[in-house]
C-alpha positions as CSV (number, residue, x, y, z in Angstrom):
1,M,42.9,-90.5,62.6
2,R,40.7,-92.6,60.8
3,K,37.7,-91.0,62.4
4,P,38.7,-87.4,61.5
5,L,39.6,-88.4,58.0
6,F,36.2,-90.3,57.7
7,L,34.3,-87.2,58.9
8,V,35.9,-85.1,56.3
9,L,35.1,-87.5,53.6
10,I,31.6,-87.8,54.5
11,T,31.1,-83.7,54.8
12,S,32.8,-83.5,51.5
13,L,30.5,-86.0,49.6
14,F,27.6,-84.3,51.7
15,M,28.5,-80.8,50.2
16,V,29.0,-82.0,46.7
17,S,25.8,-83.7,47.0
18,L,24.3,-80.6,47.9
19,L,26.0,-78.5,45.3
20,Y,24.8,-80.9,42.5
21,A,21.3,-80.8,43.7
22,E,21.1,-76.9,43.7
23,K,23.1,-76.6,40.1
24,K,20.3,-78.9,39.0
25,N,17.2,-76.7,40.2
26,D,19.3,-73.7,38.8
27,K,19.1,-75.1,35.4
28,K,15.1,-75.6,35.8
29,K,14.8,-72.3,36.8
30,D,16.9,-70.6,33.8
31,E,14.8,-72.9,31.4
32,T,11.6,-72.0,32.9
33,V,12.7,-68.1,32.7
34,V,14.1,-68.8,29.3
35,A,10.7,-70.2,28.3
36,E,8.7,-67.4,30.1
37,D,10.6,-64.5,28.3
38,V,10.8,-65.2,24.8
39,S,7.7,-64.3,23.0
40,S,6.7,-65.9,19.8
41,G,5.1,-62.6,18.8
42,L,6.4,-59.6,16.8
43,Y,7.9,-58.2,20.4
44,K,10.3,-60.5,21.9
45,Y,10.1,-58.6,25.2
46,L,6.2,-58.3,25.3
47,P,3.3,-61.0,25.3
48,D,1.7,-61.9,22.1
49,S,-1.4,-59.5,23.0
50,Y,0.7,-56.5,22.0
51,D,1.1,-57.6,18.5
52,K,-2.8,-56.6,17.9
53,Q,-3.0,-53.8,15.4
54,A,-4.5,-50.6,16.6
55,G,-6.8,-48.9,14.4
56,F,-6.7,-44.7,14.6
57,T,-6.8,-42.3,11.7
58,V,-4.2,-40.1,10.1
59,A,-5.8,-37.3,12.4
60,D,-5.2,-39.3,15.9
61,L,-1.1,-39.8,14.6
62,I,-0.7,-36.1,14.0
63,A,-2.3,-35.6,17.3
64,L,0.0,-38.1,18.8
65,K,2.9,-36.5,17.3
66,L,1.7,-33.2,18.1
67,T,1.6,-34.3,21.8
68,A,5.1,-36.3,21.5
69,Y,7.0,-33.2,20.0
70,N,5.4,-30.6,22.4
71,S,6.1,-32.4,25.9
72,R,8.6,-30.2,26.8
73,A,9.2,-26.7,28.1
74,Q,9.4,-23.9,25.5
75,G,9.0,-20.4,25.7
76,I,6.3,-18.8,23.9
77,S,6.1,-15.3,24.9
78,S,7.9,-12.7,27.0
79,K,5.5,-13.9,30.2
80,L,4.7,-17.5,29.3
81,I,6.4,-21.0,29.0
82,S,4.6,-23.9,27.7
83,T,5.6,-27.2,29.8
84,S,3.6,-29.6,27.4
85,I,0.8,-29.3,24.9
86,T,-1.5,-32.4,24.5
87,A,-3.5,-32.9,21.4
88,L,-6.8,-34.7,21.2
89,A,-8.5,-35.3,18.1
90,W,-12.3,-35.5,18.4
91,P,-14.6,-36.0,15.5
92,D,-16.2,-32.5,16.4
93,S,-13.1,-30.8,17.2
94,L,-9.2,-30.7,17.7
95,V,-8.5,-30.1,21.5
96,L,-5.3,-28.6,22.5
97,N,-4.3,-28.6,26.3
98,C,-1.6,-26.2,26.9
99,Y,-0.1,-26.4,30.4
100,L,1.6,-23.2,31.3
101,E,4.1,-21.6,33.8
102,L,5.6,-17.8,34.0
103,Q,8.9,-16.9,33.1
104,E,11.3,-16.8,36.0
105,K,10.9,-13.1,36.6
106,D,7.2,-13.2,37.0
107,K,6.7,-16.4,39.3
108,A,5.6,-14.4,41.9
109,C,2.8,-13.0,40.0
110,Y,0.7,-16.3,39.8
111,L,-0.9,-16.9,43.3
112,G,-2.3,-20.5,42.2
113,T,-5.9,-21.5,41.3
114,G,-6.2,-19.0,38.8
115,Q,-5.3,-15.8,40.8
116,F,-2.4,-13.4,39.7
117,T,-1.4,-10.3,41.1
118,Y,-1.2,-9.1,37.2
119,P,-3.9,-6.4,36.4
120,Q,-7.4,-8.0,35.0
121,S,-6.6,-5.9,31.9
122,E,-3.3,-7.7,31.1
123,L,-4.3,-11.1,31.4
124,P,-6.4,-11.4,28.2
125,I,-3.2,-10.2,26.3
126,M,-0.7,-12.8,28.0
127,F,-3.5,-15.5,27.2
128,Q,-4.0,-14.4,23.5
129,E,-0.3,-14.6,23.0
130,A,-0.4,-18.3,24.4
131,V,-3.4,-19.0,21.8
132,T,-1.6,-17.3,19.0
133,F,1.4,-19.6,19.4
134,I,-0.6,-22.8,19.8
135,Q,-2.6,-22.1,16.8
136,K,0.6,-21.2,14.5
137,M,2.4,-24.2,15.8
138,S,-0.8,-26.6,15.3
139,H,-1.0,-25.3,11.7
140,L,2.4,-27.0,11.3
141,Y,1.1,-30.5,11.8
142,Y,-2.2,-30.0,10.5
143,A,-1.6,-27.8,7.4
144,D,-5.3,-27.6,6.2
145,L,-6.5,-27.0,9.8
146,N,-10.1,-25.3,10.3
147,D,-9.6,-23.1,13.3
148,K,-13.4,-23.0,13.5
149,Y,-13.2,-26.7,15.1
150,M,-10.3,-25.9,17.4
151,V,-10.6,-25.7,21.1
152,I,-7.4,-24.4,23.4
153,N,-7.4,-25.0,26.9
154,L,-5.1,-23.1,29.0
155,Y,-3.8,-24.7,32.2
156,M,-1.5,-23.1,34.9
157,K,-0.5,-25.3,38.1
158,G,-3.7,-27.5,37.4
159,S,-6.1,-24.8,37.2
160,L,-8.1,-23.7,34.0
161,V,-7.3,-20.1,33.4
162,A,-8.2,-19.4,30.0
163,T,-10.2,-21.3,27.0
164,W,-10.3,-20.3,23.3
165,K,-13.4,-21.4,21.1
166,D,-15.2,-20.0,18.0
167,F,-12.4,-17.4,17.9
168,Q,-13.2,-16.1,21.4
169,L,-11.0,-16.1,24.3
170,N,-12.6,-16.7,27.6
171,V,-10.2,-15.6,30.7
172,L,-11.2,-17.8,33.7
173,A,-8.5,-16.6,36.1
174,Q,-8.7,-13.5,38.3
175,G,-5.9,-10.6,38.2
176,K,-6.2,-7.7,40.9
């Protein structure tokens, strides 16, 4: 009887010492994690290097807003949907990249890589509607925008299908 009782006692002491050592290690880990996670800078969740001020212009800020607010699908004509518009305020021009898709009923008309089953004569009309929409929308953000310095690039499924610059639409896509 003494021997089993002695073994139970020894085993219990051994288990208690293991739990105590494990608890001590957990406290050290918690202290380390707390010390690493808490930043002394502006953003508690980011390293202090993120506190640095970024230098950009009002035009850059407006371009950022234009991009953010137009990064969703929106119908822009009877045939086209804009999936997103990005704006880049360069010193010599405002570049607007518009990513397009065809409306649901017309999806079969785009073959990819800038190829359409539409007649070639319909493509300039369709892309001009997109350009007109983008021009009107960009004037909501840049009230005094001079269109002479605006460049609009129209993309569909990764292919550049048309550009607008110097008041001229250049259709790169091919129709039947």
